[in-house]
C-alpha positions, 0 to 999 in steps of 0.5 A, a space after each residue: 535451505 537454511 534462512 542465511 541462504 542467498 536467495 534469487 528473486 524475481 519481483 514483478 510490480 505495475 509500480 514502485 515508488 518514487 519512479 511511479 506511484 499511486 497507492 501503498 503498492 509503490 511503497 511496498 514494491 520499493 521497500 521490499 526491493 531495498 530491503 532484499 537487496 540490503 539484504 544481499 539477495 539477488 533480485 531481479 525487479 520489472 516494472 513498466 517505464 511509463 512516459 511519465 516517468 522522469 529518466 534524466 535522473 537515471 542510468 539506464 544500462 543496455 542489456 544486449 540479451 534484453 533488446 530486441 524482444 517479442 512476445 506474442 499477445 492480442 493476435 500480434 508481436 508486441 515489440 518490447 525491451 528491457 533495461 537495467 536502472 539505477 539511480 542515485 535516489 534509489 539504492 538497489 538496481 532494477 530494470 524497466 519495461 520499455 514498450 512505448 506501443 503499449 504503456 502510453 499516456 499520462 495515466 498508469 491504469 485505465 487504458 482500453 488495452 489494460 489486459 495486453 498491457 498487464 500480460 506482457 508485464 508478466 510474460 516479460 518479467 518471465 522471459 527476462 528470467 529466461 534471456 538471463 539465464 536467471 533461475 529465480 528460487 522465489 518470482 514474487 508478484 503483486 495485485 492483479 496486474 502481475 498476478 498471472 504469472 503463477 498460471 503462465 509458469 504452469 502453462 506457456 512456460 511449464 516446458 522450461 527447466 529454468 522453473 523447475 524449482 520456483 515458487 511463487 508468492 503473490 501479495 494482495 494490497 487491496 482485494 478490490 482491484 482484481 482485473 476482471 475482464 470478459 472471456 473474449 480476452 482468453 486468445 490475447 492473454 494466451 490462455 485460451 488451450 488453459 481454461 481447465 486451469 481457470 475458475 468455472 463459475 467465472 467462465 460460464 459467466 464470460 469472465 475472467 479474473 486475474 486476481 483470482 486466477 493468481 490466487 488459485 495458482 501461488 504456492 504462497 498467497 500474502 497480504 498486507 496485515 493479519 487482520 486483513 488476511 482473516 477479513 478477506 475471507 469473509 463476505 464483507 471483505 472478500 469482494 467475492 474472491 472469499 470462496 477462493 481464498 478460504 480454499 487456500 486459506 493455508 497458504 494466506 499469510 498477512 504481513 504488515 506493511 512497513 515504514 521508512 522512518 528515513 522520511 518518516 521521522 520528526 527527528 530529521 524531517 526536513 519538510 516540517 520546521 521543527 525538529 522534535 523527539 520523544 525526549 524533547 517535545 517542544 518542537 511539536 507544539 510549535 509545528 502545531 502553531 506554525 501549521 494552523 498558522 500556514 492553515 489560517 486556523 485560530 491558535 489556541 493553547 489547550 485547543 486540540 487539533 485533529 488532521 486527516 491526510 486521505 483520499 476522500 472515498 467511500 472506503 476511507 469513512 468520509 461518510 462518517 465524518 459527515 454525520 458526525 463533524 458539524 455537531 461536535 464543531 458546534 458542542 466541542 472546542 477543537 480545529 481540525 485540517 483535512 488535506 485530501 480529494 475524491 468524490 465531488 460530494 466529499 469534497 463539497 462538504 468539507 468546503 461547505 464545513 471551512 464556511 461554517 466554521 472559519 478559522 477552525 476548519 482548513 481544507 486543502 484539496 489534492 495533495 501536497 507532500 510537505 503538507 502531509 508532513 506537517 500535519 502529521 508534525 502538528 496535530 494532536 489526533 490523525 483521524 482515520 475511520 476507514 471502512 476497511 483499510 488493507 494496511 495503512 501507514 498514516 497510522 504508523 506515521 502518527 504514532 512516530 510523530 506523537 500524534 495520536 491515531 484515532 482508528 476503526 479496528 479493520 485491516 492494518 489499523 486493528 494490527 498497528 494501534 492498541 486503545 489506551 487504557 488510562 487505569 494501566 496507562 497501556 495502549 497507543 491510539 483510540 480504537 473504535 469497533 462499529 462502523 457507525 456514527 455513534 462509533 466514530 462519535 464516541 471516539 472522537 469525544 474520547 480522544 477530546 477527553 483524554 487530551 484534556 486529561 494532560 498526564 494521560 496524553 503524555 503517557 498515550 503520545 510516548 508510548 505511541 512514539 516508542 513503536 517500531 514498524 520498521 521494514 528491517 522487521 516486516 521484510 525479514 517475516 517475508 523471507 522467512 515466509 520464502 524460506 518456508 516456502 522452499 524448505 516444506 513446499 508450503 507456507 
């Protein structure tokens, strides 16, 4: 099979932007779907039809063979339909699982029937192929929600020659979420007769781990950056799956996520007041002034502005910011804008900073997409001191917007940002390694010193704006791995 061969790909995901999103999984699902479709591959993507999805702008097409379906889950027959979906705002046609008995409520996750809901999604993706006589070359599944598909193809559906040549790919977006349930759910999910194919230690301790089952049985494992692929095989980042991943290390590949430059480009961004480009940078300083005015900060020419757009959680390194920021604010001249929400203590910290340093600190609690774009465009430095970061996207947005990313060397941050060396003029950001207050303090003071060196700063900004993390390249790497798997039986 050549790399130009048109592939048949079934793609099962719990979320896809802009229809249902809680994080990067939705962005990657959308980007890959669009890329595979544009490259001419036969894609059948299935996601749930959550009640929160606004279907008024969607064209729903009834596919007769996908109506009135049933699957036995949890000791009962679950009724569902699958509809074909198209939208003027999304270039690829896809499918939605309509099952209001299970997919209900305002949130995507968190129901008591979580194991049943995503078992139905997983099995429905397989049965959709059966009903349409669609024999996928690749069955691409994402995170724990659909990670049982590889095991189901070996058990409940092993009899069907339709899948005789199908290879399975599991992409791990964030290993911190694994879908762990008590083993009392085995009968519910149809695996009570397949315990020999599950992890014996988990069964001994009375649990089943959906993600681990996928790790054990998928033909290829991918994750969202090369560094994260190495990190998750170690105890610090493996979240208990490091042994299972080491056992499959030959099948694990890290592919950095890409960026949608149609949405994130300062030359064309409709959400920022002033456009600009690497050759015409005047708009960036005007964006900075507009942002600081809007957020009630005192604008001074030559005062650097740090920006943050983040979840205020343990993962994101906010505890380091708590330990470093107050002293730096007292001893250095800079301003900071933070946009985000999360843990109460972290929100309270930024509220306190707001009171202690009026005119120099701004905090927007919650999320505002337009403001996120304006922070990327108006900031001089973008702060990402993450404890761990499977991929990260904001550092790549920052590079395109001429905003210097300040990152810790972990996961995708390490793969997308190179520390700047003023002597050689090479590098794209400020990178620190040790996860401690001294590391972040060094990085922030380094950024301030570089900002004061106008020649070095201009070179650093220019370097970053030349980087290309488009999905054209990253999507090609997925297809390369798919073809390798189909040609040789392994990635």
